[in-house]
Structure formats: structure tokens, C-alpha cells
C-alpha positions as CSV (number, residue, x, y, z in Angstrom):
1,M,-4.4,5.8,6.5
2,A,-3.3,9.4,6.1
3,E,-2.3,11.4,9.2
4,D,-1.6,15.0,10.1
5,A,-0.5,16.6,13.3
6,G,-3.9,16.0,14.8
7,G,-4.0,12.3,13.9
8,I,-5.8,10.2,11.2
9,V,-7.5,12.3,8.6
10,A,-8.4,9.8,6.0
11,W,-8.4,6.0,5.2
12,A,-8.8,3.7,2.3
13,S,-9.2,-0.1,2.0
14,G,-9.2,-2.7,-0.8
15,G,-8.9,-6.3,-1.4
16,P,-10.3,-9.2,-3.4
17,G,-13.6,-8.5,-5.0
18,R,-16.5,-9.3,-2.6
19,D,-19.2,-9.7,-5.2
20,D,-20.1,-12.9,-6.9
21,D,-20.3,-11.1,-10.3
22,A,-17.1,-9.0,-9.7
23,P,-16.0,-7.7,-13.1
24,V,-12.2,-7.8,-12.0
25,D,-10.4,-9.4,-9.1
26,R,-9.7,-6.3,-7.0
27,E,-12.1,-4.0,-5.2
28,L,-11.5,-0.6,-3.8
29,E,-13.7,-1.1,-0.7
30,G,-13.7,2.5,0.4
31,I,-12.0,5.8,0.7
32,Y,-13.0,8.3,3.3
33,S,-11.7,11.8,3.8
34,P,-13.5,14.7,5.5
35,A,-14.2,17.8,3.5
36,R,-11.4,19.7,5.1
37,V,-8.8,17.6,3.2
38,H,-10.7,17.5,-0.1
39,G,-8.5,18.7,-2.9
40,S,-5.3,18.2,-0.9
41,G,-4.1,15.1,-2.8
42,V,-4.8,12.8,0.1
43,G,-7.4,10.8,-1.7
44,Q,-5.1,10.2,-4.7
45,L,-2.2,9.1,-2.4
46,L,-4.6,6.6,-0.7
47,L,-6.0,5.3,-4.0
48,D,-2.4,4.8,-5.3
49,A,-1.4,3.1,-2.1
50,V,-4.3,0.7,-2.1
51,I,-4.8,-0.3,-5.7
52,A,-2.0,1.6,-7.6
53,D,-2.9,1.3,-11.4
54,S,-4.4,-2.2,-11.1
55,P,-7.7,-3.2,-12.6
56,A,-10.3,-2.7,-9.9
57,Y,-13.9,-1.9,-9.2
58,L,-15.8,0.1,-6.6
59,W,-19.3,1.1,-5.5
60,V,-20.1,4.8,-5.2
61,L,-23.3,6.6,-4.1
62,D,-25.3,7.6,-7.2
63,G,-25.3,11.4,-7.3
64,N,-21.9,11.8,-5.5
65,A,-20.5,13.9,-8.4
66,R,-17.3,14.8,-6.6
67,A,-16.4,11.2,-5.9
68,E,-17.4,10.0,-9.3
69,A,-15.3,12.7,-11.0
70,F,-12.3,11.7,-8.9
71,Y,-12.7,8.0,-10.0
72,R,-13.2,9.0,-13.6
73,R,-9.9,10.9,-13.5
74,N,-8.4,7.6,-12.4
75,G,-9.8,5.6,-15.2
76,F,-13.0,4.2,-13.7
77,R,-16.2,4.1,-15.6
78,R,-19.8,3.1,-14.7
79,D,-20.5,-0.4,-16.0
80,G,-24.3,-0.2,-15.5
81,A,-24.6,-2.2,-12.3
82,E,-26.6,-0.7,-9.5
83,R,-27.8,-1.8,-6.0
84,D,-29.5,-0.4,-3.0
85,H,-27.4,0.2,0.0
86,A,-28.5,1.7,3.4
87,V,-26.4,4.7,4.5
88,A,-27.2,5.7,8.1
89,G,-30.4,3.6,7.8
90,I,-31.5,5.5,4.6
91,P,-31.8,3.4,1.4
92,R,-29.5,4.9,-1.3
93,T,-28.6,3.7,-4.8
94,T,-25.0,2.8,-5.4
95,V,-23.4,2.4,-8.8
96,R,-20.4,0.3,-9.8
97,M,-17.4,1.8,-11.5
98,V,-14.7,-0.4,-13.1
99,R,-11.2,0.2,-14.3
100,S,-9.9,-2.6,-16.5
């Protein structure tokens, strides 16, 4: 978690890959930061704390250009896997990104 004077501002989690067809052993399960801390370096600090430079994979909403660019800067690439995932009850496509 990342905190400021007002409390927790962002979080990240990771662990063993949860998918049967996991391309590598470690999964970045999520990073969340509100727009007010975007560009502050918090996301990078959290990614580094959770997976460092290890091989890992993650799922990101298709069309989330900001998040995908962040992950590409950190060595992740789409591997072609997609799946539907409900976000707030709305079906959305997620794409898998992998760093070997």
C-alpha cells in the first residue's frame, strides 16, 4: 500500500498465478491508484515492491491505454490471451500481458 497524510492512496497485490494456463509462475493481481496520484511514481513503487523485475503476467482492461503503456514500459507485452470480465456488472474484455 502507498499512503500520504490522508491515508492509503494506492495498493497493489501479487502472488502465484491463478490461471490454469499461466504463462509464468507469478501474477500481478492488481494495482489501483486514483487519478490524483497518476504520474507521481506511486504505481512504479508498488509494482517494484510486489514483483520487482521477476517474470510475471497480469490482466488489464482492453482499451486502458494509460495502464497498458505503464506495463509496456515495465517490459510486459500482450500474449494474445483475452477473456471477458465483469466490471461493476458490465462485461468488459481483459487482455493478458506477460513479462518473461
